[in-house]
PASEGU-269225 format. One record per residue (C-alpha): x, y, z; residue number from 1; residue in one letter. Coordinates in steps of 0.25 Angstrom, whole numbers. Example, Ala and Ser with C-alpha at 12.3 -4.5 7.8 and 13.67 -1.06 7.14 Angstrom:
<sites>
  east north    up num residu
    49   -18    31   1      a
    55    -4    29   2      s
</sites>
This chain:
<sites>
  east north    up num residu
   477   455   544   1      x
   481   464   532   2      x
   470   473   527   3      x
   467   470   513   4      x
   466   482   504   5      x
   450   479   502   6      x
   448   482   518   7      x
   459   493   517   8      x
   450   501   508   9      x
   439   500   518  10      x
   445   505   529  11      x
   444   522   533  12      x
   457   530   528  13      x
   459   535   543  14      x
   474   534   542  15      x
   475   519   550  16      x
   488   511   546  17      x
   487   503   536  18      x
   494   491   528  19      x
   492   489   513  20      x
   496   474   507  21      x
   495   473   492  22      x
   501   474   477  23      x
   504   485   472  24      x
   495   490   459  25      x
   502   504   455  26      x
   512   513   461  27      x
   514   527   458  28      x
   523   537   463  29      x
   525   552   461  30      x
   535   560   468  31      x
   529   561   485  32      x
   520   550   483  33      x
   519   535   479  34      x
   504   527   476  35      x
   502   512   476  36      x
   489   505   472  37      x
   490   492   480  38      x
   479   481   479  39      x
   479   468   486  40      x
   469   462   476  41      x
   459   461   490  42      x
   450   472   483  43      x
   449   480   469  44      x
   455   492   476  45      x
   470   496   476  46      x
   474   505   488  47      x
   483   517   487  48      x
   496   518   496  49      x
   503   531   493  50      x
   517   535   499  51      x
   520   550   501  52      x
   536   553   501  53      x
   532   566   507  54      x
   527   559   521  55      x
   542   550   520  56      x
   543   538   515  57      x
   553   529   522  58      x
   565   523   512  59      x
   561   509   516  60      x
   546   513   508  61      x
   553   521   498  62      x
   561   507   495  63      x
   549   498   495  64      x
   541   507   486  65      x
   552   509   476  66      x
   550   493   474  67      x
   535   494   472  68      x
   530   494   459  69      x
   515   486   453  70      x
   514   473   459  71      x
   522   473   471  72      x
   516   468   484  73      x
   516   476   496  74      x
   513   483   508  75      x
   511   497   513  76      x
   507   503   527  77      x
   502   516   529  78      x
   491   523   532  79      x
   475   524   527  80      x
   471   536   521  81      x
   461   543   513  82      x
   467   543   498  83      x
   467   557   492  84      x
   465   550   478  85      x
   450   548   471  86      x
   446   534   470  87      x
   452   530   485  88      x
   448   533   499  89      x
   460   528   506  90      x
   476   525   503  91      x
   488   521   511  92      x
   497   532   515  93      x
   508   523   515  94      x
   520   523   525  95      x
   527   510   522  96      x
   526   499   511  97      x
   533   484   509  98      x
   534   479   495  99      x
   532   462   497 100      x
   535   461   482 101      x
   541   469   471 102      x
   532   467   456 103      x
   544   472   447 104      x
   540   481   436 105      x
   546   473   426 106      x
   541   460   429 107      x
   527   462   435 108      x
   517   459   424 109      x
   505   468   431 110      x
   509   481   427 111      x
   499   491   429 112      x
   493   490   414 113      x
   482   482   409 114      x
   485   467   406 115      x
   477   457   399 116      x
   469   447   404 117      x
   479   438   395 118      x
   491   443   401 119      x
   485   442   414 120      x
   480   427   413 121      x
   496   425   410 122      x
   499   430   424 123      x
   488   424   431 124      x
   498   423   444 125      x
   498   439   443 126      x
   483   443   438 127      x
   475   443   450 128      x
   484   457   453 129      x
   476   463   443 130      x
   464   471   445 131      x
   454   463   436 132      x
   460   449   441 133      x
   460   453   456 134      x
   446   456   455 135      x
   444   443   446 136      x
   449   436   458 137      x
   441   445   470 138      x
   428   441   461 139      x
   432   428   462 140      x
   433   426   477 141      x
   420   434   478 142      x
   411   425   468 143      x
   418   413   476 144      x
   412   418   488 145      x
   399   421   483 146      x
   398   407   476 147      x
   402   402   491 148      x
   391   412   498 149      x
   378   407   487 150      x
   379   393   491 151      x
   381   393   504 152      x
   371   402   507 153      x
   361   392   499 154      x
   363   381   507 155      x
   375   374   498 156      x
   388   366   502 157      x
   401   368   497 158      x
   407   355   491 159      x
   419   352   485 160      x
   419   345   473 161      x
   431   336   468 162      x
   440   340   458 163      x
   445   330   452 164      x
   434   319   447 165      x
   431   307   441 166      x
   419   312   434 167      x
   416   323   423 168      x
   405   328   428 169      x
   402   335   414 170      x
   402   322   406 171      x
   410   331   396 172      x
   427   326   397 173      x
   434   340   399 174      x
   441   336   410 175      x
   454   338   415 176      x
   461   323   419 177      x
   467   322   433 178      x
   479   310   433 179      x
   492   306   440 180      x
   495   297   428 181      x
   507   300   420 182      x
   501   303   406 183      x
   514   303   400 184      x
   519   292   404 185      x
   506   283   402 186      x
   507   287   388 187      x
   522   284   386 188      x
   517   270   389 189      x
   507   270   380 190      x
   517   274   368 191      x
   526   263   373 192      x
   516   252   373 193      x
   510   256   362 194      x
   496   258   368 195      x
   484   259   356 196      x
   481   273   358 197      x
   465   268   355 198      x
   465   258   368 199      x
   475   268   376 200      x
   468   272   389 201      x
   475   279   403 202      x
   474   269   414 203      x
   467   279   424 204      x
   466   268   436 205      x
   481   270   437 206      x
   477   284   439 207      x
   476   291   452 208      x
   462   290   455 209      x
   461   278   447 210      x
   453   284   437 211      x
   451   296   429 212      x
   450   309   435 213      x
   449   325   431 214      x
   446   338   435 215      x
   433   341   438 216      x
   424   348   429 217      x
   412   350   440 218      x
   409   346   453 219      x
   396   344   451 220      x
   393   328   452 221      x
   401   329   465 222      x
   394   340   471 223      x
   380   333   468 224      x
   386   321   478 225      x
   384   333   488 226      x
   373   338   485 227      x
   365   325   487 228      x
   371   327   501 229      x
   371   341   506 230      x
   359   346   495 231      x
   366   360   490 232      x
   381   360   487 233      x
   392   367   478 234      x
   405   365   474 235      x
   415   377   468 236      x
   430   373   462 237      x
   436   372   451 238      x
   432   363   439 239      x
   440   359   426 240      x
   437   358   412 241      x
   447   353   401 242      x
   442   361   391 243      x
   450   367   380 244      x
   442   380   379 245      x
   450   392   377 246      x
   440   401   379 247      x
   437   414   389 248      x
   427   406   396 249      x
   432   393   400 250      x
   443   388   409 251      x
   448   373   413 252      x
   447   375   427 253      x
   436   383   433 254      x
   430   385   447 255      x
   414   379   447 256      x
   403   383   455 257      x
   390   370   456 258      x
   380   369   467 259      x
   373   356   466 260      x
   360   356   473 261      x
   351   344   478 262      x
   335   344   476 263      x
   338   355   467 264      x
   330   356   452 265      x
   335   364   441 266      x
   326   375   444 267      x
   333   377   457 268      x
   346   377   453 269      x
   342   387   442 270      x
   336   397   455 271      x
   351   392   462 272      x
   360   397   449 273      x
   353   411   449 274      x
   353   413   462 275      x
   369   410   462 276      x
   372   419   450 277      x
   365   431   458 278      x
   373   427   469 279      x
   386   427   462 280      x
   384   441   455 281      x
   379   446   467 282      x
   390   443   476 283      x
   399   449   464 284      x
   390   461   462 285      x
   390   464   476 286      x
   403   460   482 287      x
   414   462   470 288      x
   410   477   466 289      x
   423   482   465 290      x
   430   471   458 291      x
   417   472   448 292      x
   416   484   445 293      x
   429   484   438 294      x
   427   472   431 295      x
   414   481   427 296      x
   425   492   423 297      x
   436   484   417 298      x
   430   471   412 299      x
   416   471   409 300      x
   408   483   410 301      x
   393   480   414 302      x
   399   470   423 303      x
   392   474   436 304      x
   378   476   429 305      x
   379   463   421 306      x
   380   456   435 307      x
   368   464   440 308      x
   359   462   429 309      x
   363   446   431 310      x
   358   448   448 311      x
   347   456   443 312      x
   341   448   433 313      x
   333   435   434 314      x
   337   422   427 315      x
   330   420   415 316      x
   327   404   415 317      x
   325   398   401 318      x
   328   383   396 319      x
   338   379   384 320      x
   327   377   374 321      x
   322   391   377 322      x
   337   397   376 323      x
   341   389   364 324      x
   327   394   357 325      x
   330   410   361 326      x
   345   406   357 327      x
   340   401   342 328      x
   332   412   339 329      x
   345   421   338 330      x
   355   409   331 331      x
   363   421   324 332      x
   368   428   336 333      x
   375   416   340 334      x
   388   408   335 335      x
   383   396   341 336      x
   369   392   335 337      x
   360   388   347 338      x
   352   377   345 339      x
   344   369   355 340      x
   356   358   359 341      x
   368   368   359 342      x
   373   372   374 343      x
   372   387   373 344      x
   384   394   371 345      x
   387   407   379 346      x
   383   416   366 347      x
   369   409   367 348      x
   370   411   384 349      x
   373   424   384 350      x
   362   427   371 351      x
   352   423   383 352      x
   356   432   393 353      x
   360   443   387 354      x
   350   445   374 355      x
   339   436   378 356      x
   336   438   391 357      x
   346   448   396 358      x
   350   442   409 359      x
   353   428   416 360      x
   347   416   410 361      x
   345   401   414 362      x
   345   389   403 363      x
   339   376   407 364      x
   336   363   401 365      x
   348   359   391 366      x
   348   350   384 367      x
   354   338   389 368      x
   366   334   376 369      x
   373   348   383 370      x
   372   344   398 371      x
   379   335   409 372      x
   375   320   411 373      x
   370   323   424 374      x
   359   335   420 375      x
   345   330   423 376      x
   337   329   410 377      x
   325   334   408 378      x
   310   328   404 379      x
   313   331   390 380      x
   325   323   389 381      x
   333   333   381 382      x
   336   344   391 383      x
   342   343   406 384      x
   339   351   416 385      x
   351   359   416 386      x
   353   376   417 387      x
   364   386   413 388      x
   362   400   419 389      x
   368   410   409 390      x
   371   425   411 391      x
   373   437   402 392      x
   387   438   397 393      x
   392   424   401 394      x
   383   415   397 395      x
   381   402   407 396      x
   386   403   420 397      x
   380   393   429 398      x
   376   378   422 399      x
   368   368   429 400      x
   359   357   429 401      x
   348   348   438 402      x
   356   334   439 403      x
   350   322   434 404      x
   345   316   447 405      x
   341   302   442 406      x
   352   289   442 407      x
   348   284   428 408      x
   345   295   421 409      x
   358   300   426 410      x
   364   287   422 411      x
   357   288   407 412      x
   364   301   404 413      x
   378   296   409 414      x
   376   285   401 415      x
   372   293   390 416      x
   384   302   389 417      x
   394   291   390 418      x
   399   295   403 419      x
   405   285   413 420      x
   396   281   423 421      x
   406   276   433 422      x
   410   289   435 423      x
   397   295   439 424      x
   393   281   447 425      x
   393   292   461 426      x
   386   303   453 427      x
   374   293   450 428      x
   374   288   463 429      x
   369   301   468 430      x
   356   298   458 431      x
   357   284   467 432      x
   356   289   480 433      x
   347   300   485 434      x
   348   307   471 435      x
   339   321   472 436      x
   336   330   461 437      x
   349   341   461 438      x
   355   352   453 439      x
   366   360   451 440      x
   375   371   442 441      x
   389   375   439 442      x
   395   389   440 443      x
   408   391   434 444      x
   414   399   444 445      x
   425   408   432 446      x
   413   410   423 447      x
   406   418   435 448      x
   418   424   435 449      x
   420   429   423 450      x
   406   435   423 451      x
   408   443   436 452      x
   420   449   432 453      x
   415   451   417 454      x
   430   446   414 455      x
   432   441   399 456      x
   440   428   402 457      x
   437   416   414 458      x
   453   416   413 459      x
   453   428   420 460      x
   441   424   433 461      x
   451   412   437 462      x
   463   414   444 463      x
   473   404   437 464      x
   463   401   425 465      x
   464   386   418 466      x
   463   383   402 467      x
   469   375   390 468      x
   484   378   391 469      x
   483   387   405 470      x
   487   382   416 471      x
   498   392   420 472      x
   497   394   433 473      x
</sites>
């Protein structure tokens, strides 16, 4: 097995023979010495490879060294010895090197200089080789593992929910259509037959699924079916929104973490959500310290202190009505004026967490008009048993609710909102056969990455961002 650089850096520099595989970050040369910094992405640090002409370098090795520039992929072999340079415990006293792939200086776009994130998005196939995006990728890996560790330790079963669906979970209609129909052919036929535009309709019975189908906006509805069989379940996968939102917080394709729990009321769900957030941030602080230190020093000063404070501060719980009353006392502080019935904006959420409570907040009992059809109604008939978890400097990180478990009440809500009841027959069946109180929530994984890295744009925490007019890779 080839040793990764993160493993080599833990070895005792006792002169053992070692082989280092990776990509050259820098090459520096003096009269008799050549220094290479090689990184393989396994950790933030690189290892120094040193060639000394006074000890003798073969003609073959000299020829390979001439081919090397920033970005070249190599295998260097030599002895692992103590390093005389400060800041590194060991280096490789190299005896030979093999170049797998050159990276010509005149065309390789990642030279040793600062590149803007905007530029790096244009070369998303190469940006993972930079310090910043290598660190983002390692954080994304670790946080994925943290998600699974939490739910597995709490008795949850992992369920793969479908990506193609005939149901609109949010009822908002902002979905990507999936079809095998030839749209151009259909339009040309309609024009040829001079079809009335007001009566024209696509015949989806001729489509692959025999009906309209879309990319999912959430796995929640399907997940509820398994919650009524396995009690505690979760899904973690891609979701899609056809929102034309060109912001630093929105993507058209993003990853969602969604647990669903039978026999849970809103109170237990809030407890679980708080435990989950604390677990994730603790994991980042404990398992990703080297990369976090980079983000703290280069991307967002004070990041580690911010995450530590959330972990160590109890979550305040208030109702939506109480939250709006607090916001209304300082209306002039906001671009969007708060009022009862409004959907809280990020500036409102940050004000609550950063100015009023100086810590994480859970807001409950939102007006039914601004929440989804499946949320359980409160006795007042105006609000639903919903909750949002808010954290400083981000705002909402989790949204969830107790689900409506009464057949008649759910049917009434579907009809009120003008949703196609036939698309939800199986969802209503869950309330007909062995219904139970149940709850769940969703956490946008990419928003979580935005928070734990301090990065400013959500397009920079996912390997290949998808947004309006952006699907190049």
